C-alpha positions in Angstrom: 98.6 214.5 11.7 99.9 213.9 8.1 103.1 215.5 6.6 104.9 215.4 3.4 107.0 212.2 3.0 110.8 212.8 3.5 110.3 215.4 6.1 111.2 214.5 9.7 109.5 216.3 12.6 110.3 216.9 16.3 107.6 218.0 18.6 109.1 219.5 22.0 106.5 219.2 24.9 106.9 220.9 28.0 105.9 218.9 31.2 102.4 219.6 33.0 102.0 221.8 35.8 103.7 221.3 39.4 103.2 222.8 42.7 106.5 224.7 42.3 105.2 226.2 39.2 102.0 227.7 40.9 104.4 229.2 43.7 107.0 230.5 41.4 109.6 228.4 42.9 112.8 227.5 41.2 112.7 223.8 40.2 116.0 223.3 38.2 116.9 219.6 38.6 114.9 218.8 41.5 112.5 216.0 41.1 109.4 217.7 41.7 106.0 215.7 40.5 103.3 217.0 38.8 100.4 218.3 40.8 96.6 217.1 39.8 96.1 219.9 37.5 99.3 218.7 35.8 98.2 215.2 35.6 94.9 216.4 34.2 96.7 218.7 31.4 99.0 215.7 30.3 96.1 213.4 30.3 94.0 215.8 28.1 96.8 216.6 25.7 97.9 213.2 25.0 95.3 212.0 22.3 96.2 215.2 20.4 99.9 214.4 20.6 99.1 210.9 19.5 97.7 212.0 16.3 101.2 213.0 15.3 101.8 209.2 15.0 105.2 209.4 16.6 107.6 206.6 16.2 109.5 207.6 19.4 108.9 209.1 22.8 111.9 210.8 24.6 111.9 212.5 28.1 113.9 214.2 30.3 114.5 211.5 33.4 113.0 214.0 35.9 109.5 212.8 37.3 107.6 215.7 36.2 108.6 214.9 32.6 108.3 211.3 32.7 105.1 211.6 34.4 103.8 213.6 31.6 105.2 211.5 28.9 103.3 208.4 30.4 100.0 209.7 29.4 101.4 209.7 25.7 102.9 206.1 26.1 99.6 204.9 27.2 97.8 206.5 24.1 100.4 205.3 21.6 101.9 202.3 23.0 105.3 203.6 22.7 107.8 203.2 25.7 109.3 206.2 27.2 113.0 206.7 26.5 114.9 208.7 28.8 117.9 211.2 28.1 119.3 213.1 31.3 120.6 215.7 28.6 116.9 216.8 28.3 116.8 218.0 32.1 116.0 221.5 33.0 118.8 224.1 33.9 120.4 223.1 37.0 120.0 226.4 38.9 122.5 225.9 41.8 121.7 228.1 44.7 118.4 229.2 43.6 116.9 225.6 43.8 113.8 225.5 45.9 113.4 229.1 46.6 110.9 231.5 45.5 111.8 234.8 43.9 111.2 236.6 47.3 112.8 233.9 49.4 116.0 234.1 47.5 116.2 237.9 47.6 115.8 237.6 51.5 118.3 234.5 51.8 120.8 235.7 49.5 120.6 239.5 48.8 124.0 240.0 47.3 123.6 236.8 45.2 120.0 238.1 44.0 121.3 241.4 43.4 124.2 240.3 41.0 121.8 237.7 39.4 119.5 240.3 38.2 122.0 243.3 37.4 125.1 241.5 36.0 124.3 239.6 32.8 127.7 237.9 33.3 127.2 236.8 36.9 127.3 233.0 37.4 125.2 231.8 40.5 126.9 229.3 42.5 126.1 225.8 41.3 124.2 226.7 38.4 124.7 225.7 34.8 125.9 228.1 32.2 123.7 228.9 29.2 126.2 227.6 26.7 126.3 224.2 28.6 122.5 223.7 28.4 122.4 224.8 24.6 125.0 222.4 23.7 123.5 219.3 25.6 120.1 220.2 24.6 120.8 220.8 21.0 122.9 217.5 21.0 120.2 215.5 22.2 117.8 217.0 19.5 120.0 216.4 16.9 120.5 212.7 17.9 116.8 212.0 18.1 116.4 213.6 14.7 119.2 211.6 13.4 117.3 208.3 14.3 114.3 209.3 12.4 113.5 207.9 9.1 111.9 210.2 6.3 108.3 211.2 7.4 108.8 210.0 11.1 108.0 212.1 14.1 109.5 212.0 17.6 107.9 213.7 20.6 110.5 214.9 23.3 109.2 215.7 26.8 111.3 218.3 28.6 111.3 221.6 30.7 110.3 225.2 29.7 113.7 227.1 30.0 115.9 224.5 28.7 113.6 223.5 25.8 113.9 227.2 24.5 117.7 227.0 25.0 117.9 223.9 22.8 115.5 225.2 20.2 118.0 228.0 19.8 121.0 225.7 20.0 119.5 223.5 17.4 119.4 226.3 15.1 122.7 227.7 16.0 120.9 231.0 16.7 122.4 233.6 19.2 121.5 233.3 22.8 120.5 236.9 22.8 117.3 235.8 20.6 115.9 233.9 23.7 113.6 236.8 24.1 112.0 236.3 20.7 110.3 233.2 22.2 107.9 233.7 25.0 107.9 231.3 27.8 106.4 227.7 26.9 103.3 227.1 29.2 103.0 223.9 31.0 101.9 221.2 28.6 102.2 223.2 25.5 104.5 222.2 22.6 106.7 223.5 19.8 107.1 221.7 16.5 110.5 221.6 14.4 109.9 220.4 11.1 112.3 219.5 8.2 111.7 221.7 5.1 112.9 219.6 1.8 114.6 223.1 0.6 115.1 225.3 3.8 116.1 222.6 6.3 114.6 222.6 9.9 112.0 225.2 10.8 110.0 226.2 13.7 106.5 225.5 12.3 104.4 225.8 15.6 105.1 227.3 19.1 103.4 227.2 22.4 100.4 225.0 21.1 97.9 223.1 22.8 95.2 220.6 22.1 93.0 223.2 20.3 95.7 223.7 17.6 96.6 227.2 18.4 98.8 229.2 20.9 98.2 228.4 24.4 95.7 230.5 26.6 96.2 230.5 30.2 93.0 229.8 32.0 92.0 227.6 35.0 94.7 227.0 37.3 96.8 229.7 36.4 97.3 232.8 38.7 96.5 236.1 36.9 99.4 237.8 38.6 102.0 235.3 38.1 104.8 236.5 35.9 103.8 233.9 33.1 100.3 235.7 33.1 101.9 239.0 33.1 104.2 237.8 30.1 101.2 236.7 28.4 99.2 240.1 28.8 102.4 241.6 27.3 102.5 239.2 24.2 98.8 239.8 23.5 99.2 243.5 23.4 102.4 243.2 21.1 100.3 240.7 18.7 97.5 243.1 18.8 100.0 245.9 17.4 101.9 243.6 15.1 102.2 244.8 11.5 100.7 248.3 12.4 103.5 249.8 14.2 107.1 251.5 13.8 110.0 251.0 15.5 109.4 254.0 17.6 105.8 252.7 18.4 107.5 249.6 19.7 109.8 251.4 21.8 107.2 253.5 23.2 105.3 250.3 24.1 108.2 248.9 25.8 108.7 251.9 27.7 105.0 252.0 28.9 105.3 248.5 30.3 108.8 248.4 31.4 107.8 247.9 35.0 105.7 244.7 34.2 108.1 243.7 31.4 111.3 243.6 33.7 109.2 241.8 36.4 107.9 239.2 34.1 111.3 238.6 32.4 113.1 238.2 35.7 110.6 236.0 37.4 110.3 233.8 34.1 113.9 233.2 34.1 113.5 232.2 37.6 111.9 228.7 37.4 
């Protein structure tokens, strides 16, 4: 995939699916492997990503990321270079639990986690810590690129979003502008000659467009609920007023709250 000379590019690729993704279990920095479907996702995505003609392939050192990166390494001949700064959030006490299991095991921590925005789960990383380490990794990787070159970075859904915001020095409050990245989807950060770095693609797949959840996804999962909300919002985009959007949010408040809480979970 050609790009104008002089423009650097980062392609941020989320790892393939794991069994814990299916179970909505908080993975954090646990070393969970890909499931069979996750391997299939990575294998299918690799030829498309190879078309970016990357000169560098970076990955979180967690197995679900390095196993995903290995398929692109095979397609390009590039070595997989790991950086622990690209890991997922450390989720502390939540790690290994599903949403419901955590509520049962730690009801008071669960209550505070979902009602107090300033509450810190024991053992978990703070959002600013993740933003800082991820953005620093992105900047270091970009700094190693020559004009016109591309690097592909394999990471994790929540920390990739945090890193994007940190890379652009955007307020953390804007994270709800970006829907969750699907397993094996990617975002593209592209350097514009006049405007600097921009997000030129988000949640893309091998078909070249936004990911659509299908085989292997639970239709009632938080990710699928979130997708339905985004589809409806996209349908309304450009034809509604702010009052219409508020009404839309109120109509879907129960689903939106559940999706937001559960998406933040893993």
